[in-house]
C-alpha positions, 0 to 999 in steps of 0.5 A: 196308755196303760198296761192293758192297752199294750197287752191288747195291742200285743195280743192283737198283733199275735192274733194277726200273725197267727192268721197269716201263718194259718193262711200260708200253711193252707195255701201251701197245702191246697193252693197247688192242686186248686190252681193246677201248679205241678202234679195234681196227683199220682195219676197226673199226666202234666207237670212243670219239671223245671223253669228258668228265667232268661231275663225280665221278659223270657222264661224257659220251661220244661214240661212233662206230659205222659213221660215225654218232655217238651222245652218251651220258650215263653215271652211277652210277644209269643211262645215257642216250642224249642224242642219236643219229644225229649224222653223223660228222665226217671224221677227220683222216687222211681229211682229209689223204688227200683233200687229198693226192689233190687235190694229186696230181691237179693 
């Protein structure tokens, strides 16, 4: 193999890594909205607040709908609603906005 073959191999590798990076960025940017993961926009009514694994087979998932949270236990055989009607905590953004409004009013 001469120097041209090595350079062609390196450029091909860099091109493939660049394509992988581009796909990663596009998936991060548009994947959540396309597949319904998390909030879909400012008017979204449904969001997964938190999820914790309880081993290999079970997960606890906290879901928010219309400012009310529900705790779900998801497993391979069945899914169980553990608790419902939990008042939602104010989000971090709402807390900052309220603090900014109080500071501007003084």
